[in-house]
All heavy atoms as a GROMACS GRO file, in nm:
protein
  575
    1MET      N    1   0.373   0.214  -0.228
    1MET     CA    2   0.485   0.220  -0.320
    1MET      C    3   0.432   0.203  -0.462
    1MET      O    4   0.352   0.116  -0.490
    1MET     CB    5   0.583   0.110  -0.284
    1MET     CG    6   0.703   0.106  -0.370
    1MET     SD    7   0.822  -0.013  -0.305
    1MET     CE    8   0.964   0.089  -0.303
    2LEU      N    9   0.479   0.288  -0.551
    2LEU     CA   10   0.439   0.280  -0.692
    2LEU      C   11   0.527   0.181  -0.766
    2LEU      O   12   0.641   0.157  -0.727
    2LEU     CB   13   0.454   0.417  -0.757
    2LEU     CG   14   0.355   0.524  -0.716
    2LEU    CD1   15   0.393   0.656  -0.780
    2LEU    CD2   16   0.214   0.486  -0.754
    3PRO      N   17   0.476   0.128  -0.876
    3PRO     CA   18   0.560   0.043  -0.960
    3PRO      C   19   0.681   0.124  -1.009
    3PRO      O   20   0.671   0.245  -1.028
    3PRO     CB   21   0.469   0.005  -1.077
    3PRO     CG   22   0.330   0.028  -1.028
    3PRO     CD   23   0.339   0.138  -0.929
    4PRO      N   24   0.794   0.059  -1.031
    4PRO     CA   25   0.912   0.131  -1.081
    4PRO      C   26   0.881   0.206  -1.210
    4PRO      O   27   0.808   0.157  -1.296
    4PRO     CB   28   1.014   0.019  -1.107
    4PRO     CG   29   0.970  -0.094  -1.020
    4PRO     CD   30   0.820  -0.083  -1.011
    5GLY      N   31   0.932   0.328  -1.219
    5GLY     CA   32   0.914   0.407  -1.340
    5GLY      C   33   0.786   0.488  -1.344
    5GLY      O   34   0.759   0.555  -1.443
    6ARG      N   35   0.704   0.486  -1.238
    6ARG     CA   36   0.578   0.562  -1.235
    6ARG      C   37   0.588   0.672  -1.130
    6ARG      O   38   0.651   0.654  -1.025
    6ARG     CB   39   0.460   0.470  -1.201
    6ARG     CG   40   0.440   0.354  -1.294
    6ARG     CD   41   0.385   0.393  -1.427
    6ARG     NE   42   0.240   0.409  -1.416
    6ARG     CZ   43   0.165   0.464  -1.510
    6ARG    NH1   44   0.218   0.508  -1.620
    6ARG    NH2   45   0.036   0.474  -1.494
    7ILE      N   46   0.527   0.786  -1.155
    7ILE     CA   47   0.522   0.895  -1.058
    7ILE      C   48   0.380   0.949  -1.050
    7ILE      O   49   0.302   0.937  -1.144
    7ILE     CB   50   0.621   1.009  -1.093
    7ILE    CG1   51   0.587   1.072  -1.230
    7ILE    CG2   52   0.765   0.961  -1.090
    7ILE    CD1   53   0.668   1.196  -1.261
    8ILE      N   54   0.347   1.008  -0.936
    8ILE     CA   55   0.219   1.077  -0.918
    8ILE      C   56   0.249   1.222  -0.883
    8ILE      O   57   0.350   1.252  -0.818
    8ILE     CB   58   0.130   1.011  -0.810
    8ILE    CG1   59   0.204   0.994  -0.678
    8ILE    CG2   60   0.073   0.881  -0.858
    8ILE    CD1   61   0.118   0.944  -0.565
    9TYR      N   62   0.163   1.311  -0.926
    9TYR     CA   63   0.185   1.454  -0.902
    9TYR      C   64   0.052   1.527  -0.913
    9TYR      O   65  -0.046   1.472  -0.962
    9TYR     CB   66   0.287   1.510  -1.001
    9TYR     CG   67   0.242   1.509  -1.144
    9TYR    CD1   68   0.190   1.623  -1.204
    9TYR    CD2   69   0.248   1.394  -1.221
    9TYR    CE1   70   0.146   1.622  -1.335
    9TYR    CE2   71   0.206   1.391  -1.352
    9TYR     CZ   72   0.155   1.506  -1.409
    9TYR     OH   73   0.112   1.505  -1.538
   10HIS      N   74   0.051   1.651  -0.866
   10HIS     CA   75  -0.068   1.734  -0.886
   10HIS      C   76  -0.032   1.849  -0.980
   10HIS      O   77   0.082   1.892  -0.986
   10HIS     CB   78  -0.127   1.785  -0.753
   10HIS     CG   79  -0.051   1.896  -0.688
   10HIS    ND1   80   0.047   1.873  -0.595
   10HIS    CD2   81  -0.061   2.029  -0.701
   10HIS    CE1   82   0.095   1.988  -0.555
   10HIS    NE2   83   0.032   2.085  -0.617
   11SER      N   84  -0.132   1.893  -1.053
   11SER     CA   85  -0.112   1.999  -1.152
   11SER      C   86  -0.242   2.076  -1.168
   11SER      O   87  -0.350   2.023  -1.143
   11SER     CB   88  -0.072   1.936  -1.286
   11SER     OG   89  -0.054   2.035  -1.384
   12HIS      N   90  -0.230   2.201  -1.209
   12HIS     CA   91  -0.349   2.281  -1.237
   12HIS      C   92  -0.325   2.369  -1.358
   12HIS      O   93  -0.212   2.408  -1.386
   12HIS     CB   94  -0.390   2.365  -1.115
   12HIS     CG   95  -0.285   2.463  -1.072
   12HIS    ND1   96  -0.273   2.588  -1.127
   12HIS    CD2   97  -0.188   2.454  -0.978
   12HIS    CE1   98  -0.174   2.653  -1.070
   12HIS    NE2   99  -0.120   2.573  -0.979
   13PRO      N  100  -0.433   2.400  -1.431
   13PRO     CA  101  -0.419   2.490  -1.545
   13PRO      C  102  -0.377   2.629  -1.499
   13PRO      O  103  -0.415   2.672  -1.390
   13PRO     CB  104  -0.559   2.494  -1.607
   13PRO     CG  105  -0.632   2.378  -1.549
   13PRO     CD  106  -0.570   2.350  -1.416
   14PRO      N  107  -0.300   2.702  -1.579
   14PRO     CA  108  -0.261   2.838  -1.542
   14PRO      C  109  -0.383   2.924  -1.511
   14PRO      O  110  -0.481   2.924  -1.584
   14PRO     CB  111  -0.188   2.890  -1.666
   14PRO     CG  112  -0.142   2.767  -1.738
   14PRO     CD  113  -0.246   2.662  -1.709
   15GLY      N  114  -0.376   2.995  -1.400
   15GLY     CA  115  -0.483   3.087  -1.362
   15GLY      C  116  -0.603   3.021  -1.296
   15GLY      O  117  -0.698   3.088  -1.260
   16ASP      N  118  -0.600   2.889  -1.279
   16ASP     CA  119  -0.711   2.817  -1.217
   16ASP      C  120  -0.668   2.772  -1.078
   16ASP      O  121  -0.559   2.719  -1.060
   16ASP     CB  122  -0.750   2.696  -1.302
   16ASP     CG  123  -0.882   2.634  -1.263
   16ASP    OD1  124  -0.933   2.664  -1.153
   16ASP    OD2  125  -0.935   2.554  -1.341
   17TRP      N  126  -0.750   2.790  -0.978
   17TRP     CA  127  -0.714   2.752  -0.841
   17TRP      C  128  -0.732   2.604  -0.816
   17TRP      O  129  -0.677   2.549  -0.722
   17TRP     CB  130  -0.796   2.832  -0.740
   17TRP     CG  131  -0.943   2.804  -0.747
   17TRP    CD1  132  -1.034   2.863  -0.830
   17TRP    CD2  133  -1.015   2.709  -0.671
   17TRP    NE1  134  -1.158   2.811  -0.810
   17TRP    CE2  135  -1.150   2.715  -0.712
   17TRP    CE3  136  -0.980   2.618  -0.571
   17TRP    CZ2  137  -1.249   2.634  -0.658
   17TRP    CZ3  138  -1.080   2.538  -0.517
   17TRP    CH2  139  -1.212   2.547  -0.560
   18ARG      N  140  -0.811   2.535  -0.900
   18ARG     CA  141  -0.834   2.391  -0.881
   18ARG      C  142  -0.715   2.312  -0.935
   18ARG      O  143  -0.647   2.356  -1.026
   18ARG     CB  144  -0.961   2.348  -0.953
   18ARG     CG  145  -1.085   2.416  -0.899
   18ARG     CD  146  -1.202   2.391  -0.987
   18ARG     NE  147  -1.179   2.455  -1.117
   18ARG     CZ  148  -1.262   2.452  -1.218
   18ARG    NH1  149  -1.375   2.387  -1.207
   18ARG    NH2  150  -1.235   2.512  -1.330
   19SER      N  151  -0.691   2.195  -0.876
   19SER     CA  152  -0.583   2.110  -0.925
   19SER      C  153  -0.626   1.964  -0.925
   19SER      O  154  -0.719   1.926  -0.854
   19SER     CB  155  -0.456   2.128  -0.842
   19SER     OG  156  -0.480   2.101  -0.706
   20CYS      N  157  -0.558   1.883  -1.004
   20CYS     CA  158  -0.591   1.742  -1.023
   20CYS      C  159  -0.469   1.656  -0.993
   20CYS      O  160  -0.356   1.702  -0.999
   20CYS     CB  161  -0.633   1.717  -1.167
   20CYS     SG  162  -0.767   1.820  -1.224
   21ILE      N  163  -0.495   1.529  -0.966
   21ILE     CA  164  -0.388   1.431  -0.944
   21ILE      C  165  -0.368   1.351  -1.072
   21ILE      O  166  -0.464   1.308  -1.136
   21ILE     CB  167  -0.424   1.335  -0.828
   21ILE    CG1  168  -0.459   1.411  -0.701
   21ILE    CG2  169  -0.312   1.234  -0.805
   21ILE    CD1  170  -0.349   1.491  -0.641
   22TRP      N  171  -0.242   1.332  -1.108
   22TRP     CA  172  -0.204   1.260  -1.230
   22TRP      C  173  -0.106   1.149  -1.197
   22TRP      O  174  -0.029   1.158  -1.102
   22TRP     CB  175  -0.137   1.355  -1.329
   22TRP     CG  176  -0.227   1.459  -1.386
   22TRP    CD1  177  -0.266   1.576  -1.326
   22TRP    CD2  178  -0.291   1.455  -1.512
   22TRP    NE1  179  -0.349   1.645  -1.409
   22TRP    CE2  180  -0.367   1.574  -1.524
   22TRP    CE3  181  -0.293   1.364  -1.616
   22TRP    CZ2  182  -0.442   1.602  -1.637
   22TRP    CZ3  183  -0.368   1.392  -1.729
   22TRP    CH2  184  -0.442   1.512  -1.738
   23LEU      N  185  -0.107   1.047  -1.280
   23LEU     CA  186  -0.011   0.936  -1.275
   23LEU      C  187   0.054   0.929  -1.413
   23LEU      O  188  -0.015   0.944  -1.515
   23LEU     CB  189  -0.086   0.805  -1.245
   23LEU     CG  190  -0.008   0.676  -1.248
   23LEU    CD1  191   0.088   0.668  -1.130
   23LEU    CD2  192  -0.104   0.557  -1.248
   24MET      N  193   0.185   0.909  -1.417
   24MET     CA  194   0.252   0.896  -1.547
   24MET      C  195   0.383   0.822  -1.531
   24MET      O  196   0.431   0.799  -1.420
   24MET     CB  197   0.276   1.032  -1.610
   24MET     CG  198   0.386   1.114  -1.550
   24MET     SD  199   0.410   1.264  -1.644
   24MET     CE  200   0.549   1.334  -1.559
   25ASN      N  201   0.441   0.786  -1.645
   25ASN     CA  202   0.574   0.726  -1.647
   25ASN      C  203   0.678   0.835  -1.623
   25ASN      O  204   0.654   0.953  -1.652
   25ASN     CB  205   0.601   0.659  -1.782
   25ASN     CG  206   0.506   0.544  -1.807
   25ASN    OD1  207   0.474   0.467  -1.718
   25ASN    ND2  208   0.458   0.534  -1.930
   26GLU      N  209   0.794   0.797  -1.572
   26GLU     CA  210   0.900   0.894  -1.544
   26GLU      C  211   0.943   0.972  -1.668
   26GLU      O  212   0.989   1.085  -1.658
   26GLU     CB  213   1.023   0.824  -1.485
   26GLU     CG  214   1.002   0.781  -1.342
   26GLU     CD  215   1.123   0.711  -1.286
   26GLU    OE1  216   1.211   0.666  -1.363
   26GLU    OE2  217   1.130   0.700  -1.163
   27ASP      N  218   0.927   0.914  -1.787
   27ASP     CA  219   0.967   0.982  -1.910
   27ASP      C  220   0.858   1.076  -1.964
   27ASP      O  221   0.873   1.134  -2.070
   27ASP     CB  222   1.009   0.882  -2.017
   27ASP     CG  223   0.896   0.792  -2.065
   27ASP    OD1  224   0.780   0.810  -2.021
   27ASP    OD2  225   0.923   0.703  -2.147
   28GLY      N  226   0.747   1.090  -1.891
   28GLY     CA  227   0.640   1.182  -1.931
   28GLY      C  228   0.531   1.119  -2.016
   28GLY      O  229   0.435   1.185  -2.051
   29THR      N  230   0.544   0.992  -2.051
   29THR     CA  231   0.443   0.925  -2.131
   29THR      C  232   0.340   0.858  -2.041
   29THR      O  233   0.361   0.844  -1.920
   29THR     CB  234   0.506   0.818  -2.223
   29THR    OG1  235   0.568   0.718  -2.140
   29THR    CG2  236   0.609   0.881  -2.316
   30GLY      N  237   0.230   0.815  -2.098
   30GLY     CA  238   0.130   0.737  -2.027
   30GLY      C  239   0.056   0.813  -1.919
   30GLY      O  240   0.021   0.757  -1.816
   31LYS      N  241   0.028   0.941  -1.941
   31LYS     CA  242  -0.042   1.022  -1.840
   31LYS      C  243  -0.185   0.973  -1.821
   31LYS      O  244  -0.257   0.946  -1.916
   31LYS     CB  245  -0.047   1.168  -1.882
   31LYS     CG  246   0.086   1.238  -1.875
   31LYS     CD  247   0.071   1.384  -1.910
   31LYS     CE  248   0.204   1.455  -1.906
   31LYS     NZ  249   0.191   1.596  -1.943
   32VAL      N  250  -0.224   0.960  -1.692
   32VAL     CA  251  -0.360   0.922  -1.655
   32VAL      C  252  -0.407   1.019  -1.548
   32VAL      O  253  -0.342   1.035  -1.445
   32VAL     CB  254  -0.365   0.778  -1.599
   32VAL    CG1  255  -0.506   0.742  -1.553
   32VAL    CG2  256  -0.316   0.678  -1.702
   33GLN      N  257  -0.519   1.087  -1.574
   33GLN     CA  258  -0.575   1.178  -1.476
   33GLN      C  259  -0.658   1.098  -1.375
   33GLN      O  260  -0.753   1.029  -1.413
   33GLN     CB  261  -0.662   1.283  -1.545
   33GLN     CG  262  -0.710   1.390  -1.452
   33GLN     CD  263  -0.783   1.502  -1.527
   33GLN    OE1  264  -0.785   1.508  -1.649
   33GLN    NE2  265  -0.841   1.592  -1.450
   34LEU      N  266  -0.622   1.105  -1.245
   34LEU     CA  267  -0.689   1.026  -1.143
   34LEU      C  268  -0.804   1.101  -1.077
   34LEU      O  269  -0.898   1.039  -1.029
   34LEU     CB  270  -0.589   0.982  -1.036
   34LEU     CG  271  -0.474   0.894  -1.083
   34LEU    CD1  272  -0.383   0.861  -0.966
   34LEU    CD2  273  -0.525   0.768  -1.149
   35THR      N  274  -0.796   1.234  -1.069
   35THR     CA  275  -0.905   1.313  -1.011
   35THR      C  276  -0.939   1.426  -1.107
   35THR      O  277  -0.859   1.466  -1.190
   35THR     CB  278  -0.868   1.373  -0.874
   35THR    OG1  279  -0.765   1.470  -0.890
   35THR    CG2  280  -0.823   1.264  -0.776
   36VAL      N  281  -1.061   1.477  -1.094
   36VAL     CA  282  -1.106   1.584  -1.182
   36VAL      C  283  -1.080   1.722  -1.122
   36VAL      O  284  -1.060   1.819  -1.193
   36VAL     CB  285  -1.256   1.566  -1.215
   36VAL    CG1  286  -1.306   1.677  -1.304
   36VAL    CG2  287  -1.279   1.431  -1.279
   37GLY      N  288  -1.081   1.733  -0.991
   37GLY     CA  289  -1.050   1.860  -0.926
   37GLY      C  290  -1.163   1.961  -0.927
   37GLY      O  291  -1.140   2.077  -0.899
   38LEU      N  292  -1.285   1.918  -0.959
   38LEU     CA  293  -1.396   2.012  -0.963
   38LEU      C  294  -1.438   2.057  -0.824
   38LEU      O  295  -1.503   2.160  -0.809
   38LEU     CB  296  -1.516   1.950  -1.034
   38LEU     CG  297  -1.497   1.920  -1.181
   38LEU    CD1  298  -1.622   1.850  -1.236
   38LEU    CD2  299  -1.467   2.044  -1.261
   39GLN      N  300  -1.402   1.979  -0.722
   39GLN     CA  301  -1.447   2.009  -0.586
   39GLN      C  302  -1.341   2.081  -0.504
   39GLN      O  303  -1.357   2.099  -0.385
   39GLN     CB  304  -1.488   1.880  -0.516
   39GLN     CG  305  -1.603   1.813  -0.586
   39GLN     CD  306  -1.635   1.678  -0.523
   39GLN    OE1  307  -1.558   1.624  -0.446
   39GLN    NE2  308  -1.750   1.626  -0.557
   40GLY      N  309  -1.233   2.122  -0.564
   40GLY     CA  310  -1.129   2.193  -0.490
   40GLY      C  311  -0.991   2.158  -0.540
   40GLY      O  312  -0.974   2.111  -0.651
   41ARG      N  313  -0.895   2.184  -0.456
   41ARG     CA  314  -0.755   2.153  -0.489
   41ARG      C  315  -0.720   2.013  -0.442
   41ARG      O  316  -0.719   1.986  -0.323
   41ARG     CB  317  -0.662   2.252  -0.421
   41ARG     CG  318  -0.669   2.390  -0.475
   41ARG     CD  319  -0.569   2.477  -0.402
   41ARG     NE  320  -0.578   2.613  -0.452
   41ARG     CZ  321  -0.525   2.716  -0.390
   41ARG    NH1  322  -0.460   2.698  -0.276
   41ARG    NH2  323  -0.536   2.835  -0.441
   42ASP      N  324  -0.691   1.926  -0.535
   42ASP     CA  325  -0.643   1.792  -0.503
   42ASP      C  326  -0.491   1.798  -0.508
   42ASP      O  327  -0.433   1.820  -0.614
   42ASP     CB  328  -0.696   1.690  -0.604
   42ASP     CG  329  -0.847   1.675  -0.597
   42ASP    OD1  330  -0.907   1.722  -0.498
   42ASP    OD2  331  -0.905   1.618  -0.691
   43ARG      N  332  -0.427   1.783  -0.390
   43ARG     CA  333  -0.282   1.805  -0.383
   43ARG      C  334  -0.214   1.702  -0.293
   43ARG      O  335  -0.279   1.627  -0.224
   43ARG     CB  336  -0.252   1.945  -0.330
   43ARG     CG  337  -0.319   2.053  -0.410
   43ARG     CD  338  -0.278   2.193  -0.377
   43ARG     NE  339  -0.268   2.222  -0.236
   43ARG     CZ  340  -0.200   2.325  -0.187
   43ARG    NH1  341  -0.138   2.408  -0.267
   43ARG    NH2  342  -0.195   2.348  -0.058
   44PHE      N  343  -0.083   1.705  -0.294
   44PHE     CA  344   0.004   1.624  -0.209
   44PHE      C  345  -0.023   1.474  -0.222
   44PHE      O  346  -0.045   1.405  -0.123
   44PHE     CB  347  -0.007   1.668  -0.063
   44PHE     CG  348   0.009   1.817  -0.045
   44PHE    CD1  349  -0.093   1.892   0.009
   44PHE    CD2  350   0.125   1.881  -0.085
   44PHE    CE1  351  -0.080   2.028   0.026
   44PHE    CE2  352   0.139   2.019  -0.069
   44PHE     CZ  353   0.036   2.092  -0.013
   45PRO      N  354  -0.022   1.420  -0.344
   45PRO     CA  355  -0.049   1.276  -0.362
   45PRO      C  356   0.066   1.191  -0.308
   45PRO      O  357   0.182   1.231  -0.312
   45PRO     CB  358  -0.060   1.262  -0.513
   45PRO     CG  359   0.027   1.370  -0.568
   45PRO     CD  360   0.010   1.485  -0.472
   46ARG      N  361   0.031   1.075  -0.255
   46ARG     CA  362   0.128   0.978  -0.210
   46ARG      C  363   0.066   0.839  -0.222
   46ARG      O  364  -0.054   0.823  -0.198
   46ARG     CB  365   0.176   1.006  -0.069
   46ARG     CG  366   0.067   1.016   0.032
   46ARG     CD  367   0.098   1.126   0.135
   46ARG     NE  368  -0.013   1.151   0.224
   46ARG     CZ  369  -0.110   1.240   0.203
   46ARG    NH1  370  -0.113   1.310   0.093
   46ARG    NH2  371  -0.205   1.260   0.290
   47PRO      N  372   0.145   0.740  -0.259
   47PRO     CA  373   0.091   0.605  -0.276
   47PRO      C  374   0.063   0.539  -0.141
   47PRO      O  375   0.132   0.565  -0.043
   47PRO     CB  376   0.200   0.532  -0.352
   47PRO     CG  377   0.325   0.604  -0.320
   47PRO     CD  378   0.287   0.748  -0.296
   48SER      N  379  -0.038   0.454  -0.139
   48SER     CA  380  -0.063   0.373  -0.020
   48SER      C  381   0.050   0.271  -0.007
   48SER      O  382   0.119   0.242  -0.105
   48SER     CB  383  -0.199   0.304  -0.030
   48SER     OG  384  -0.200   0.213  -0.138
   49PRO      N  385   0.070   0.216   0.112
   49PRO     CA  386   0.180   0.118   0.131
   49PRO      C  387   0.174  -0.001   0.035
   49PRO      O  388   0.277  -0.050  -0.008
   49PRO     CB  389   0.163   0.073   0.276
   49PRO     CG  390   0.097   0.189   0.343
   49PRO     CD  391   0.004   0.246   0.239
   50ASP      N  392   0.053  -0.046  -0.001
   50ASP     CA  393   0.045  -0.161  -0.092
   50ASP      C  394   0.044  -0.121  -0.239
   50ASP      O  395   0.040  -0.205  -0.327
   50ASP     CB  396  -0.076  -0.247  -0.059
   50ASP     CG  397  -0.209  -0.177  -0.084
   50ASP    OD1  398  -0.210  -0.061  -0.130
   50ASP    OD2  399  -0.313  -0.239  -0.056
   51GLY      N  400   0.047   0.011  -0.268
   51GLY     CA  401   0.056   0.058  -0.405
   51GLY      C  402  -0.071   0.051  -0.487
   51GLY      O  403  -0.069   0.072  -0.607
   52THR      N  404  -0.184   0.025  -0.423
   52THR     CA  405  -0.310   0.012  -0.498
   52THR      C  406  -0.391   0.141  -0.500
   52THR      O  407  -0.485   0.152  -0.577
   52THR     CB  408  -0.398  -0.099  -0.440
   52THR    OG1  409  -0.432  -0.065  -0.305
   52THR    CG2  410  -0.327  -0.232  -0.445
   53LYS      N  411  -0.358   0.238  -0.415
   53LYS     CA  412  -0.434   0.362  -0.407
   53LYS      C  413  -0.340   0.480  -0.393
   53LYS      O  414  -0.225   0.466  -0.355
   53LYS     CB  415  -0.528   0.360  -0.286
   53LYS     CG  416  -0.634   0.254  -0.294
   53LYS     CD  417  -0.721   0.256  -0.173
   53LYS     CE  418  -0.825   0.143  -0.187
   53LYS     NZ  419  -0.888   0.111  -0.061
   54VAL      N  420  -0.393   0.597  -0.425
   54VAL     CA  421  -0.322   0.722  -0.403
   54VAL      C  422  -0.398   0.799  -0.296
   54VAL      O  423  -0.519   0.820  -0.310
   54VAL     CB  424  -0.313   0.806  -0.532
   54VAL    CG1  425  -0.253   0.941  -0.503
   54VAL    CG2  426  -0.232   0.733  -0.638
   55LEU      N  427  -0.330   0.838  -0.192
   55LEU     CA  428  -0.388   0.924  -0.090
   55LEU      C  429  -0.356   1.068  -0.127
   55LEU      O  430  -0.246   1.096  -0.176
   55LEU     CB  431  -0.329   0.893   0.047
   55LEU     CG  432  -0.336   0.747   0.092
   55LEU    CD1  433  -0.259   0.729   0.221
   55LEU    CD2  434  -0.480   0.704   0.109
   56PHE      N  435  -0.449   1.159  -0.104
   56PHE     CA  436  -0.423   1.299  -0.136
   56PHE      C  437  -0.509   1.389  -0.049
   56PHE      O  438  -0.608   1.345   0.008
   56PHE     CB  439  -0.448   1.327  -0.285
   56PHE     CG  440  -0.590   1.304  -0.330
   56PHE    CD1  441  -0.680   1.407  -0.333
   56PHE    CD2  442  -0.631   1.178  -0.371
   56PHE    CE1  443  -0.811   1.386  -0.376
   56PHE    CE2  444  -0.761   1.156  -0.414
   56PHE     CZ  445  -0.851   1.260  -0.417
   57ASN      N  446  -0.468   1.513  -0.038
   57ASN     CA  447  -0.546   1.614   0.034
   57ASN      C  448  -0.634   1.688  -0.065
   57ASN      O  449  -0.587   1.724  -0.173
   57ASN     CB  450  -0.455   1.713   0.103
   57ASN     CG  451  -0.381   1.652   0.218
   57ASN    OD1  452  -0.281   1.584   0.197
   57ASN    ND2  453  -0.429   1.675   0.338
   58ARG      N  454  -0.758   1.709  -0.026
   58ARG     CA  455  -0.849   1.790  -0.108
   58ARG      C  456  -0.885   1.914  -0.026
   58ARG      O  457  -0.944   1.904   0.080
   58ARG     CB  458  -0.975   1.712  -0.143
   58ARG     CG  459  -1.078   1.798  -0.217
   58ARG     CD  460  -1.190   1.714  -0.273
   58ARG     NE  461  -1.140   1.645  -0.393
   58ARG     CZ  462  -1.201   1.540  -0.448
   58ARG    NH1  463  -1.311   1.492  -0.394
   58ARG    NH2  464  -1.151   1.482  -0.554
   59GLU      N  465  -0.844   2.029  -0.075
   59GLU     CA  466  -0.875   2.155  -0.008
   59GLU      C  467  -1.007   2.206  -0.062
   59GLU      O  468  -1.019   2.243  -0.178
   59GLU     CB  469  -0.766   2.258  -0.034
   59GLU     CG  470  -0.635   2.226   0.031
   59GLU     CD  471  -0.533   2.334   0.007
   59GLU    OE1  472  -0.571   2.449  -0.023
   59GLU    OE2  473  -0.414   2.303   0.016
   60ASN      N  474  -1.107   2.205   0.024
   60ASN     CA  475  -1.238   2.260  -0.010
   60ASN      C  476  -1.309   2.295   0.120
   60ASN      O  477  -1.247   2.300   0.225
   60ASN     CB  478  -1.319   2.166  -0.099
   60ASN     CG  479  -1.352   2.033  -0.031
   60ASN    OD1  480  -1.334   2.017   0.089
   60ASN    ND2  481  -1.398   1.937  -0.108
   61TRP      N  482  -1.436   2.315   0.115
   61TRP     CA  483  -1.511   2.352   0.234
   61TRP      C  484  -1.527   2.237   0.332
   61TRP      O  485  -1.562   2.256   0.446
   61TRP     CB  486  -1.647   2.409   0.197
   61TRP     CG  487  -1.730   2.313   0.116
   61TRP    CD1  488  -1.820   2.224   0.162
   61TRP    CD2  489  -1.727   2.295  -0.025
   61TRP    NE1  490  -1.873   2.150   0.060
   61TRP    CE2  491  -1.818   2.192  -0.057
   61TRP    CE3  492  -1.656   2.354  -0.129
   61TRP    CZ2  493  -1.840   2.149  -0.188
   61TRP    CZ3  494  -1.679   2.311  -0.258
   61TRP    CH2  495  -1.770   2.210  -0.285
   62ILE      N  496  -1.497   2.113   0.289
   62ILE     CA  497  -1.509   1.997   0.377
   62ILE      C  498  -1.373   1.958   0.434
   62ILE      O  499  -1.361   1.928   0.552
   62ILE     CB  500  -1.571   1.876   0.302
   62ILE    CG1  501  -1.711   1.913   0.255
   62ILE    CG2  502  -1.574   1.753   0.391
   62ILE    CD1  503  -1.772   1.809   0.163
   63GLY      N  504  -1.269   1.959   0.351
   63GLY     CA  505  -1.136   1.920   0.394
   63GLY      C  506  -1.120   1.770   0.404
   63GLY      O  507  -1.205   1.693   0.363
   64GLY      N  508  -1.008   1.727   0.459
   64GLY     CA  509  -0.987   1.585   0.483
   64GLY      C  510  -0.890   1.521   0.387
   64GLY      O  511  -0.836   1.584   0.298
   65VAL      N  512  -0.868   1.393   0.408
   65VAL     CA  513  -0.781   1.312   0.322
   65VAL      C  514  -0.868   1.221   0.240
   65VAL      O  515  -0.959   1.156   0.292
   65VAL     CB  516  -0.681   1.231   0.406
   65VAL    CG1  517  -0.597   1.141   0.318
   65VAL    CG2  518  -0.591   1.324   0.487
   66TRP      N  519  -0.844   1.214   0.112
   66TRP     CA  520  -0.924   1.136   0.018
   66TRP      C  521  -0.837   1.030  -0.045
   66TRP      O  522  -0.715   1.036  -0.040
   66TRP     CB  523  -0.981   1.228  -0.089
   66TRP     CG  524  -1.071   1.333  -0.035
   66TRP    CD1  525  -1.030   1.443   0.039
   66TRP    CD2  526  -1.212   1.342  -0.046
   66TRP    NE1  527  -1.140   1.517   0.074
   66TRP    CE2  528  -1.252   1.458   0.023
   66TRP    CE3  529  -1.309   1.264  -0.106
   66TRP    CZ2  530  -1.385   1.498   0.032
   66TRP    CZ3  531  -1.439   1.304  -0.098
   66TRP    CH2  532  -1.477   1.420  -0.030
   67THR      N  533  -0.899   0.932  -0.110
   67THR     CA  534  -0.823   0.830  -0.181
   67THR      C  535  -0.874   0.815  -0.324
   67THR      O  536  -0.988   0.849  -0.354
   67THR     CB  537  -0.836   0.691  -0.112
   67THR    OG1  538  -0.972   0.648  -0.117
   67THR    CG2  539  -0.786   0.696   0.030
   68SER      N  540  -0.789   0.765  -0.408
   68SER     CA  541  -0.825   0.733  -0.546
   68SER      C  542  -0.756   0.603  -0.582
   68SER      O  543  -0.640   0.582  -0.545
   68SER     CB  544  -0.779   0.844  -0.640
   68SER     OG  545  -0.808   0.812  -0.773
   69HIS      N  546  -0.826   0.514  -0.651
   69HIS     CA  547  -0.765   0.388  -0.692
   69HIS      C  548  -0.665   0.412  -0.804
   69HIS      O  549  -0.690   0.492  -0.894
   69HIS     CB  550  -0.872   0.289  -0.739
   69HIS     CG  551  -0.959   0.240  -0.630
   69HIS    ND1  552  -0.920   0.140  -0.545
   69HIS    CD2  553  -1.082   0.280  -0.588
   69HIS    CE1  554  -1.015   0.119  -0.456
   69HIS    NE2  555  -1.115   0.203  -0.481
   70LEU      N  556  -0.555   0.342  -0.800
   70LEU     CA  557  -0.457   0.349  -0.909
   70LEU      C  558  -0.508   0.268  -1.027
   70LEU      O  559  -0.576   0.169  -1.010
   70LEU     CB  560  -0.322   0.293  -0.864
   70LEU     CG  561  -0.238   0.386  -0.780
   70LEU    CD1  562  -0.113   0.313  -0.732
   70LEU    CD2  563  -0.198   0.509  -0.858
   71TYR      N  564  -0.470   0.309  -1.144
   71TYR     CA  565  -0.510   0.239  -1.265
   71TYR      C  566  -0.394   0.159  -1.318
   71TYR      O  567  -0.283   0.192  -1.300
   71TYR     CB  568  -0.556   0.340  -1.371
   71TYR     CG  569  -0.680   0.413  -1.328
   71TYR    CD1  570  -0.670   0.533  -1.262
   71TYR    CD2  571  -0.804   0.360  -1.353
   71TYR    CE1  572  -0.783   0.600  -1.221
   71TYR    CE2  573  -0.920   0.427  -1.312
   71TYR     CZ  574  -0.908   0.547  -1.247
   71TYR     OH  575  -1.020   0.613  -1.206
   0.00000   0.00000   0.00000
C-alpha cells in the first residue's frame, strides 16, 4: 500500500519501446523515476503489501518480476 496521495505508474517516451516506473503525488508534483528502463519495458507497477517496494514486470529476454525500493 502506498502512502495517501502517492501513485505509481509506467511511462515511455513517444516512439520508444522502453518504459520506466515513476512515483508521484496525485496532483502531478514530486515525480521520482524509480527505474531507468534500459533493459526493456518496466510495466505494471504495484506496491508491496508493506509499502516499502514496488513490484513490476520487466519485459526483456530474461522476463520475470522485479522489485524497486520506494523512495
